[in-house]
MIDOSE-1310 file (N, C-alpha, C; in nm, 2 decimals, decimal comma, always signed):
residues 99
xxxx	+0,39/+0,16/+2,79/+0,29/+0,07/+2,70/+0,33/+0,08/+2,58; +0,34/-0,04/+2,51/+0,34/-0,06/+2,41/+0,29/-0,07/+2,27; +0,28/+0,00/+2,17/+0,22/-0,01/+2,01/+0,20/-0,12/+1,98; +0,12/-0,12/+1,94/+0,08/-0,26/+1,84/+0,15/-0,30/+1,78
xxxx	+0,23/-0,23/+1,68/+0,29/-0,23/+1,58/+0,47/-0,29/+1,63; +0,47/-0,28/+1,76/+0,60/-0,33/+1,83/+0,58/-0,47/+1,91; +0,45/-0,52/+1,84/+0,45/-0,66/+1,95/+0,50/-0,72/+1,81; +0,57/-0,85/+1,93/+0,66/-0,93/+1,82/+0,57/-1,07/+1,78
xxxx	+0,43/-1,00/+1,75/+0,40/-1,17/+1,66/+0,29/-1,04/+1,56; +0,29/-1,18/+1,50/+0,15/-1,13/+1,37/+0,01/-1,15/+1,36; -0,08/-1,08/+1,32/-0,17/-1,04/+1,34/-0,27/-1,17/+1,31; -0,23/-1,24/+1,27/-0,33/-1,38/+1,26/-0,25/-1,44/+1,36
xxxx	-0,17/-1,48/+1,44/-0,11/-1,54/+1,56/-0,19/-1,46/+1,67; -0,21/-1,33/+1,69/-0,27/-1,26/+1,81/-0,42/-1,29/+1,83; -0,48/-1,34/+1,68/-0,62/-1,33/+1,66/-0,65/-1,49/+1,71; -0,56/-1,53/+1,66/-0,60/-1,71/+1,74/-0,57/-1,73/+1,87
xxxx	-0,52/-1,64/+1,94/-0,50/-1,68/+2,08/-0,65/-1,63/+2,14; -0,70/-1,62/+2,08/-0,84/-1,53/+2,09/-1,01/-1,64/+2,06; -0,93/-1,75/+1,95/-0,99/-1,79/+1,89/-1,08/-1,74/+1,78; -1,02/-1,65/+1,73/-1,00/-1,60/+1,62/-0,95/-1,59/+1,46
xxxx	-0,99/-1,56/+1,36/-0,88/-1,58/+1,24/-0,95/-1,43/+1,17; -0,80/-1,42/+1,08/-0,77/-1,31/+1,00/-0,78/-1,33/+0,89; -0,86/-1,27/+0,80/-0,81/-1,31/+0,62/-0,82/-1,19/+0,59; -0,74/-1,17/+0,48/-0,70/-1,04/+0,39/-0,78/-1,07/+0,30
xxxx	-0,86/-0,92/+0,23/-0,96/-0,96/+0,14/-0,91/-0,79/+0,07; -0,95/-0,72/-0,03/-0,90/-0,68/-0,14/-1,03/-0,59/-0,11; -0,96/-0,43/-0,10/-1,02/-0,36/-0,07/-1,07/-0,26/-0,21; -1,26/-0,21/-0,20/-1,32/-0,12/-0,32/-1,31/-0,02/-0,30
xxxx	-1,21/-0,02/-0,38/-1,19/+0,17/-0,36/-1,18/+0,24/-0,48; -1,20/+0,37/-0,47/-1,27/+0,43/-0,58/-1,23/+0,45/-0,71; -1,25/+0,42/-0,80/-1,12/+0,37/-0,98/-1,15/+0,51/-1,05; -1,04/+0,49/-1,09/-1,06/+0,63/-1,24/-1,04/+0,54/-1,36
xxxx	-1,12/+0,69/-1,47/-1,11/+0,57/-1,57/-1,05/+0,60/-1,68; -0,94/+0,65/-1,58/-0,80/+0,71/-1,73/-0,71/+0,59/-1,66; -0,68/+0,58/-1,83/-0,53/+0,48/-1,82/-0,39/+0,47/-1,78; -0,31/+0,43/-1,70/-0,28/+0,49/-1,60/-0,12/+0,36/-1,64
xxxx	-0,03/+0,42/-1,70/+0,08/+0,35/-1,77/+0,18/+0,27/-1,62; +0,16/+0,19/-1,64/+0,23/+0,09/-1,54/+0,15/+0,02/-1,36; -0,01/+0,07/-1,43/-0,05/+0,03/-1,31/-0,04/-0,11/-1,30; -0,12/-0,17/-1,42/-0,15/-0,32/-1,43/-0,03/-0,41/-1,37
xxxx	+0,10/-0,35/-1,39/+0,23/-0,42/-1,36/+0,21/-0,45/-1,20; +0,21/-0,30/-1,12/+0,25/-0,29/-0,96/+0,13/-0,36/-0,93; +0,01/-0,34/-0,97/-0,12/-0,45/-0,92/-0,06/-0,59/-0,92; -0,01/-0,63/-1,07/+0,02/-0,78/-1,05/+0,15/-0,82/-0,98
xxxx	+0,24/-0,68/-0,91/+0,41/-0,71/-0,84/+0,30/-0,72/-0,69; +0,20/-0,61/-0,60/+0,15/-0,63/-0,50/+0,08/-0,75/-0,49; +0,02/-0,82/-0,58/-0,08/-0,93/-0,53/+0,02/-1,02/-0,54; +0,12/-1,03/-0,65/+0,18/-1,20/-0,58/+0,29/-1,16/-0,49
xxxx	+0,29/-1,08/-0,40/+0,37/-1,07/-0,31/+0,39/-1,07/-0,20; +0,19/-1,00/-0,17/+0,10/-1,02/-0,04/+0,09/-1,12/+0,03; +0,03/-1,26/-0,06/+0,08/-1,43/+0,01/+0,18/-1,39/+0,11; +0,32/-1,36/+0,05/+0,43/-1,43/+0,15/+0,53/-1,34/+0,19
xxxx	+0,41/-1,20/+0,24/+0,49/-1,13/+0,36/+0,37/-1,11/+0,44; +0,37/-1,10/+0,57/+0,39/-1,05/+0,68/+0,43/-0,90/+0,71; +0,26/-0,80/+0,70/+0,29/-0,68/+0,73/+0,29/-0,60/+0,91; +0,37/-0,67/+0,96/+0,32/-0,69/+1,11/+0,42/-0,59/+1,10
xxxx	+0,50/-0,50/+1,04/+0,65/-0,39/+1,12/+0,62/-0,28/+1,02; +0,61/-0,18/+1,09/+0,64/-0,09/+1,02/+0,74/-0,07/+0,86; +0,86/-0,13/+0,90/+0,95/-0,15/+0,76/+0,94/-0,25/+0,71; +0,76/-0,34/+0,69/+0,77/-0,43/+0,59/+0,66/-0,36/+0,53
xxxx	+0,59/-0,25/+0,59/+0,47/-0,20/+0,52/+0,49/-0,08/+0,44; +0,63/-0,05/+0,45/+0,70/+0,08/+0,39/+0,78/+0,01/+0,29; +0,84/-0,05/+0,29/+0,88/-0,17/+0,18/+0,79/-0,23/+0,10; +0,75/-0,32/+0,11/+0,67/-0,36/+0,01/+0,52/-0,31/-0,01
xxxx	+0,50/-0,17/+0,07/+0,35/-0,17/-0,02/+0,38/-0,02/-0,05; +0,39/+0,04/+0,00/+0,43/+0,22/+0,04/+0,56/+0,21/-0,10; +0,64/+0,22/-0,10/+0,74/+0,20/-0,20/+0,74/+0,23/-0,28; +0,70/+0,10/-0,37/+0,68/+0,10/-0,52/+0,52/+0,16/-0,55
xxxx	+0,46/+0,19/-0,48/+0,32/+0,27/-0,48/+0,35/+0,45/-0,49; +0,45/+0,44/-0,38/+0,52/+0,54/-0,40/+0,56/+0,59/-0,49; +0,69/+0,49/-0,58/+0,77/+0,54/-0,71/+0,64/+0,52/-0,83; +0,53/+0,47/-0,85/+0,48/+0,50/-0,96/+0,39/+0,60/-0,93
xxxx	+0,37/+0,67/-0,83/+0,28/+0,78/-0,85/+0,38/+0,92/-0,83; +0,52/+0,86/-0,83/+0,66/+1,01/-0,87/+0,64/+1,00/-1,00; +0,65/+0,90/-1,10/+0,64/+0,87/-1,23/+0,55/+0,92/-1,32; +0,41/+0,89/-1,26/+0,31/+0,92/-1,29/+0,29/+1,11/-1,27
xxxx	+0,35/+1,17/-1,19/+0,31/+1,30/-1,17/+0,43/+1,37/-1,22; +0,53/+1,33/-1,25/+0,64/+1,35/-1,28/+0,72/+1,44/-1,23; +0,79/+1,39/-1,09/+0,80/+1,49/-0,95/+0,87/+1,42/-0,91; +0,98/+1,43/-0,86/+1,10/+1,34/-0,76/+0,97/+1,42/-0,57
xxxx	+1,01/+1,27/-0,56/+0,96/+1,27/-0,39/+1,06/+1,38/-0,29; +1,00/+1,36/-0,26/+1,09/+1,45/-0,11/+1,05/+1,42/+0,00; +1,01/+1,51/+0,08/+0,97/+1,53/+0,23/+0,81/+1,56/+0,15; +0,75/+1,64/+0,08/+0,60/+1,66/+0,05/+0,51/+1,51/-0,01
xxxx	+0,50/+1,44/+0,06/+0,39/+1,38/+0,03/+0,26/+1,42/-0,03; +0,22/+1,51/+0,09/+0,06/+1,55/+0,03/+0,07/+1,65/-0,10; +0,15/+1,68/-0,11/+0,17/+1,78/-0,26/+0,18/+1,69/-0,40; +0,22/+1,57/-0,37/+0,26/+1,42/-0,46/+0,07/+1,42/-0,45
xxxx	+0,03/+1,32/-0,39/-0,09/+1,29/-0,31/-0,18/+1,42/-0,43; -0,19/+1,53/-0,41/-0,20/+1,61/-0,48/-0,22/+1,64/-0,61; -0,17/+1,59/-0,67/-0,09/+1,61/-0,80/-0,10/+1,48/-0,88; -0,13/+1,36/-0,84/-0,24/+1,25/-0,83/-0,32/+1,28/-0,87
xxxx	-0,41/+1,31/-0,77/-0,55/+1,37/-0,75/-0,63/+1,44/-0,88; -0,54/+1,55/-0,92/-0,54/+1,57/-1,02/-0,52/+1,51/-1,20; -0,44/+1,43/-1,17/-0,45/+1,34/-1,29/-0,54/+1,21/-1,32; -0,59/+1,20/-1,18/-0,68/+1,07/-1,19/-0,80/+1,10/-1,21
xxx	-0,85/+1,24/-1,19/-1,01/+1,33/-1,21/-0,99/+1,34/-1,39; -1,12/+1,27/-1,39/-1,20/+1,25/-1,50/-1,20/+1,44/-1,58; -1,21/+1,41/-1,69/-1,20/+1,54/-1,80/-1,33/+1,59/-1,74
């Protein structure tokens, strides 16, 4: 049995076969009141790129979405990303928590 992310079709194409549609919307995630340098530029980059990219493969997700975000997290935490992403996320949560 093949996994969903190995299918050769994009989400919108699969849903169209069943008479349904796919719409991208913004997520409403918790926000921090801290000013984070470079965050606005990252947001603009992702929003400008997303309409032109299909994220049907793990490679596309990793290169288009995850890599730029992790790069910004590295800079904010002033840490080199190695294998322990959980530690980096824990540091970021500490930075984002309001004093």
